[in-house]
DRENVODREN-223413 format. One record per residue: y, x, z of N, C-alpha, C, O in turn. Coordinates in steps of 0.1 Angstrom, whole numbers, plus 5000, padded with zeros to 4 digits. Example, Ala and Ser with C-alpha at 12.3 -4.5 7.8 and 13.67 -1.06 7.14 Angstrom:
494351325078495551235078496751325078496751425085 497851285071498951375071500051295079501151345080 
//
This chain:
322486005353321286065359321686145372322886175374 320686185380320986265391319986385391318886385387 320586505396319786615399319986645413321086685418 318886635421319086645436320086535440319886415437 321086565447322086475451323286465442324286395445 323286545431324386555422324286455411323186445404 325286365409325286275398325786345385326686425386 325186315374325486385361325986285351325286185349 327186305345327686215335328386095340328586085352 328685995332329285875336330485895344330685835355 331385985340332686005347332586105359333586125365 331486165361331286255372331886395368331886425356 332286475378332786615375331586685368330486665371 331886785359330886855352330086945362330687005371 328786945360327887025368327987175363327787195351 328387265371328587405367327287485371326987495383 326587535361325387605363325587755360325887795349 325287845370325387985368323988035363322988035370 323888065350322688115344322488255347322988345340 321588285357321288425360320288475350320388595346 319388385345318588425334317688545338316988545347 317888655330317188775333318088885337317789005337 319288855341320288955345319989025358320589115362 318888975364318489035377317589165374317289245382 317189175361316489295356315089315364314689425366 314489195368313189205374313289225389312289245396 314489235395314689255409314889125416315989065415 313889075424313988955431315188945441315788845443 315389055448316489065457317789045451318688985456 317989115439319189095431319388955427320488895427 318288885423318388745418318888665430319688565428 318388685442318788605453320288635457320988535460 320688755456322088785458322988715448324088675451 322588715436323288655425323388505427324488445425 322388435432322388295435323388265446324188175446 323388355456324288335468325788355463326688285467 325988455454327288485449327788365440328988325440 326888305433327188185425327688065434328687995430 326988055445327387945454328787975460329587885461 329088095464330388135469331488115459332588065462 331188135446332088115435332387975432333287945424 331587885438331787735436330887665426331087555423 329887745421328987675411328187565418327987575431 327587475410326787365416325287405416324487345423 324987505407323587535406323387685401324287735395 322287745404321887875398320587855391319787775395 320487925380319287905371318588045368319288145366 317288035368316488155365315588115353315488005348 314888215348313888195337312488235343312388345348 311488155340310188185346309188195334308988105326 308488315333307588335322306588445326306888525335 305488445319304588565319304488605304304288535295 304688735302304888795289303588765280303788735269 302388765286301188745279301188595273300488575264 301888505279301988365275303188335266303388225261 303988445264305188425257305188495243305688435233 304688615243304788695231303488715224302388735231 303488715211302188755204301988905205302888985208 300788945203300389085204300989165192301689105183 300789295192301289375181302689425185303089425196 303389475174304689545176305789445173306489455164 305889345182306989245181308289315183308389405191 309289255177310689315178311689205180311489095174 312689225188313789135189315089215187315189325191 316089145181317289215177318089265189318789365188 317989195201318789235212317989325222318489355233 316789365219315989445227315589575220314989565209 315889695226315489815220314189865226313889835238 313289925218312089975224310989865224311089765216 309989875232308889785233309389655239309789645250 309189545231309589415236308689365247309089315257 307389395246306389355257306789425270306689365280 307089555269307389625281308689575287308789565299 309689545278310889485283310689355291311189345302 309889265285309689135292308889155305309089075314 307889245304307189265317308089305328307889265339 309089385325309989435335310889325341311389325352 311089215333311889105337311188995344311788905350 309889005345309088905352309388905367309589005373 309488785373309488765388308188705392307688615386 307788745404306588685410306888545416308088525419 305888465418306088335424306888335438307688255440 306488435446307188445459308688475458309488435466 309088535447310488565444311188435440312388415444 310588355433311188225429311288145442312288065444 310388145451310388075464311688125471312388035477 311888255472312988305479314388265473315288225480 314488265460315688225453315988075456317088035458 314887995455314987845457315587825471316487745473 314987895481315387875495316887915496317687855504 317288025490318588075491319587975485320687955490 319187915473320087815467320287695477321387655479 319187645482319287525490319987555503320687465509 319787675508320487715521322087725518322887695527 322387765506323887765502324387635497325587625495 323587535496324087405492324187385477324887295473 323487465469323487445455322087415450321087435457 321987365437320787335431320087455426320687555422 318687445425317887555419317287495406316487405407 317687555395317187515382316487635376316887755378 315487615368314787725361314187675348313887555346 314087775339313487745326311987795326311787915327 311087705325309687755323309387775309309687695300 308687885306308287915292306787885289306287915278 306087835300304687795298304387695309305087685319 303187635307302787525317302587575331302887515341 301987695332301587755345302887785352302987765365 303887835345305187865352305887745356306487735367 305687635349306287505353305687455366306387405375 304387465367303687435379304187515391304387465402 304287645389304787735399306187695404306487695416 307087655395308387615398308487485406309287475415 307587395404307487275412307087315426307687265436 306187405428305787455441306987525448307087515460 307787595440308987665446310087575451310887605459 310087445446311087345450312187335440313387315444 311887335427312887325417313587185417312887085420 314887185414315587055413315587005399315686885397 315587085389315587045375314987155366315187275369 314187105356313687195346314787215335315587125333 314887335329315687355317314787395306313987495308 314787335295313987375284314887455274315887405270 314387575271315187665263315187605248314287535244 316287645241316487595228315287625219314787545211 314687745221313587785213312287705215311387705206 312287635226311087555229311287405226310487325231 312287365219312487225216311387165207311187045207 310587245200309487205193308187235199307087215194 308187285212306987315219306487185226306687175239 305987095219305586965224304586975236304786895245 303587065236302787075247303487105260303187045271 304487195260305287225271306187105275306287075287 306787045265307586925268306786815275307286755285 305586785270304786685276304386725291304386635300 304086845293303686895306304886885316304686835327 305986925312307186915320307586765322307986735334 307586685312307986545313307086475323307586385331 305886505324304886445333305186475348304786395357 305986575350306386605364307386505370307586505382 308086435361309086335365310186395374310686335383 310486525370311586595375312686595365312386615353 313986585368315086595358314886705348314486815352 315186685335315086785325316386805318316986705314 316786925316317886965308317387035295316687135296 317686975284317187015271318287085263319187015259 318087215260319087285252318687265237317587255234 319787255229319587215215320087325205320387285194 320087445209320587555200319687565187318487555188 320287575176319687585163318787465159317887475150 318987355166318187235163318887135154320087125154 318087055147318586945139318586825148317986815158 319286725143319386595151317986525152317686465161 317186545141315886495141314986565151314086495158 315086695152314286765162314686735176313786725185 315986705179316386665192315786525195315286505206 315886435185315286305187313886305191313386235200 313086385183311686395186311386455200310386415206 312086555204311886615217312186515228311386515238 313186445227313486335237312386235237311986195248 311886195226310786105225309586155233308886085240 309186285230308086345237308286345252307386315260 309486385256309686395271309586255277308986235288 310186155271310086015276308685965276308285895286 307985985266306585935265305685995275304785935280 305986115280305186185290305686145304304986185313 306786075305307186035319308586065323308986025334 309286155316310686195320311586075318311586005308 312386055329313385945328314786005329315685935324 314986115335316386175336316386295327315786405330 317186285316317286385306318786415303319586325301 319186535303320486585299320386675287319586775288 321086655277321186745265322186855267323286835274 321986975262322987075261323287115247322387155240 324487095242324887155229324887305231325287355241 324487375221324287515222324387585208323787525199 324987695207324887775195324087905199324587985207 322887915193321988025198322388155191321588205182 323488215195323888345190324488415202325088345211 324388545203324688615216325588745213324988845210 326888725213327688605217327788515205327588555194 328088385208328288285198329688295192330688305200 329888285179331188295173331988165176331388055175 333188175181333988065185334087965173334087845176 334288015161334487925150333287835146333387745138 332087875152330887795149330487705161329387645161 331287695171330887625183330787475181329987405188 331587415172331387275168331287185181330387105182 332287195189332287125202332186975201331786905210 332686925189332586775187331186725187330986605188 330186815185328786765186328486715200327586635201 329186755210328886705223329186555224328386475229 330286515218330586365217329686295208329186185211 329386355197328486295187327086265193326486155191 326486365200325186355206325186245217324186175219 326286245225326386145235326286005230325685915235 327085985219326985845212325685815206325185705207 324985915200323785895193322585865203321885775201 322585945214321385935223321585865236320685835243 322885835239323185755251322685825264322285755273 322685955264322386025277323486135279324186165269 323586195291324586295293324386415284323286455281 325486475280325486595271326386695277327586665280 325986815278326786925283326787045273326487025261 327187165277327287275269326587395275326887435287 325787465268325287595271326187695263325987705251 326987765270328087835263327787985263327688055273 327588035250327288175248328488255243328388375239 329688195243330888265239331388355250330888345261 332288445246332888535256333988455264334688385258 334088485277335088415285334788275288333588225286 335788205293335588065298336287965290336187845293 337088005280337987905273337187795266337587675268 336087825260335287725252334687625262334587505260 334187685274333587595284334687495289334387375290 335887535291336887445296337287345285337587225288 337287385272337487285261336387185261336687065259 335187225264334087125264334287025276333886905274 334787075287334986985298335986875294335886755297 337086915287338086825282337486725272337986615271 336386755266335686665256334686575264334086485258 334586595277333686515285332286575287331386495291 332086705286330786765288330386735303331086755312 329086695304328586655317328086775325327986775337 327886885318327287005324327787135316327787125304 328087235324328487365317327487475323327387495335 326887535313325987645317326587775311326787785299 326787875320327288005316326488115322326088115333 326188215313325488335318326288405329327488415328 325688445340326288495352325788625356324488645356 326588715360326188845365327088895376328288845377 326688985384327489045394328389145388329489175393 327989205377328789305370328289325356327089335353 329189325346328889345332328389485330327889525319 328589575339328189715338326689725341326089835338 325989625346324589635348323789635335324289585325 322689705334321889705322321289575318321089485327 321089545306320489425301321189365289322389375288 320489295281321089245268322089125270322889105262 321989055281322888935283324088965292324888885294 324189085297325289125306326589105300327589055305 326689155287327989165280328689025278329889015278 327888925277328388785274328388705287328688585286 328088765298328088695311329388705318330188795316 329688605327330888605335330588655349329488635354 331588725355331388775368331888675379332488575375 331688705392331988605402333388555401333688425403 334388635399335788585398335988495387336788395388 335388525376335488435364334788305366335288195362 333688305373332888185376333788095385333787975384 334388155395335288085404336388015396336687895399 336988095387338088035379337587915370338187815369 336387935365335787825357335587705365335887595360 334987715377334687595385335987525389335987405388 336987605393338287545397338887475385339387355387 339087545374339787485363338987365357339587265352 337687375356336887265351337087135359337187025353 337187155372337387035381338786985379338986855380 339787075378341087025375341186945362341786845362 340586995352340586935339339886795340340386695335 338786795346338086665348338986565355339086445351 339586605366340486525374341586465365342086355367 342086555356343286515348342886415337343786355331 341586405333341186325322341386175325341686105315 341186135337341485995340340485895333339385935329 340985765333340085665327340485615313339885535307 341585675308341985645294342885525293343385495282 343085455304343985335303345485385305345785445315 346285345296347685385296348485295305348885185301 348785335317349485255327350485345335350085465336 351585295340352385385348351685425361350885345367 351785555364351085605376351985605388353185595387 351385595400352185585413353185695414354285675419 352885815409353885925410355085905401356085975403 354985815392356085785382357085685387358085655380 356785625398357585505402359085545403359985465398 359385655410360785695411361385735398362585705395 360685805390361185845377361385725368362385715360 360585625369360785495362362085435365362785385357 362385435378363585365383364885455379365785395374 364785585381365885665379366185705364367285715359 365085715357365185755343365485645333365985665322 365085525337365385415328366785355331367485395340 367185255323368585205324368585055326367584975324 369685005331369884865333371184825327371984905323 371484695327372684635322373784625333373584565343 374884695331375984695341377284635335377584655323 377984565343379284495338380384605338380484685347 381184595327382284695326383584625328384684685327 383584495331384884425334384484305343383384265344 385484255350385284135359384984015350385683995340 384083935355383683805347383983695357383483695368 384683595352384983475361383783375360382983375350 383583295370382583195371382683105359383783055356 381583075352381482985340381883055327381782995317 382383185328382783255316381483305308380483345314 381583295295380483355287380483505288381483575289 379283555288379083705289378783755275377783705269 379583855271379383915257378784055258378784115269 378184095248377584225248378584335250378284435256 379884315246380884405249381384415263382084505267 380784325271381184325286380184415293380284425306 379184465286378084535293377884685288378284715277 377384765297377084905294375584925299375084865308 374885015291373485045294373485175302373685285296 373185165315373385285323372185315332371385225335 372085435337371085475348371785455361372985465362 370985435372369485405372369185265368370085175367 367885235366367485095362367785005374367285025385 368584905371368884805381369284675374369684685362 369084555380369384435373368484415361367284455361 369084355350368284325339368084455330368884545329 366884465324366584565315367384555301367684435298 367684655295368384645282367584565271368084525261 366284555273365484475263365884335263365584265253 366684285273367084145273368484125268368984005268 369184225263370584215260370784105249371784035249 369884095239370083995228369883855234370383755227 369183835245368983705250370083655259370083545264 371183735260372283695268373383615260374383565266 373183605247374183535239374283395243373383315244 375583355247375883215251375683195266375983085270 375183295273374983275287376283285295377183355291 376383205306377583205314377283255328376183245333 378383305334378283355347378183245357378883145357 377183255367377083155377378183165388378483055394 378683285390379783305400380683415394380383475384 381683445402382583555397381783685399381183715410 381783765389381083895389382084015388382984005380 381884115396382784235396382284345386381084365385 383184415380382884525372382184635380382484655392 381284705373380584815379379284775385378484865389 378984655387377684615393376684585382377084545371 375384595385374284555376374284405374374484335384 373884365362373784215360372384175362371484225355 372184085372370784035375370583895369371483835365 369283855369368983725364369583605372369883505367 369883625385370483525393371983515391372583425397 372583605383373983595380374283505369375483475366 373183455362373383375350373283225354372283185361 374083135348374082995350372782935343372582815344 
//
């Protein structure tokens, strides 16, 4: 699939997405600076979350484990206005990276289309929100579907709804919806399993601390890596502590691309850089005494020495009964033209 001009999956380098999320704390200018910093660090995309609290939370005294105080007040503070999404989208495109966002309702999805979004991201919690999936799928814009806390059947059904509504480009994200996620529960092999099951690109939304697990996912063939991103973990907010800073994002992008480059095509063949080592490190058959023309060559007349020249040692058993075509001097490699 493609997001903008970026190809996803099928041997392509992993798409690195800097998840700004709500780390901007409701400050549109900070969100724009974070997107610009993500581009400088080498990310392929920056991502925001688009919601209106009244369309997200039930009334009453709702509570969330990672939010202290009034949940409604907290989310109200995190909202960005449509014009702020416009500014972040323009900043991303000006810097040459993709603009991705998660809509939490249909109206926000429409607003993101107007802002110039390159791809929708569906949050793990909305994998069963079929009305939203249908609305987003009908936009015929690439969709990234996160699968935290989901069963394989729920993932199957969500893909079906997206496709039936018109989505053609879908990427799954393996995810463990814990903040931070325990390393021992990451189950990275699910990336490979989902790829085989659904035959679409699969990446990782990584909520662990640091970049190690993301890099391991790249080695397993993850098509996309999403990491929470912040300018400083000292900023207030529930996601700051598990986010990576610009220097770490730069390290992630560089190492991810190195790992992808090192993966190759899986065919075991000698590489161009090995040509000299192959010649110098391997051995050939060398004569240890003079051999007269017509004389039989015995195994005791030969030594297996470096560098590889003449016949390979694999042919030594086939020399039984062979005679010299001409007089051969000690110390030289024995070649096929030396045999009668």
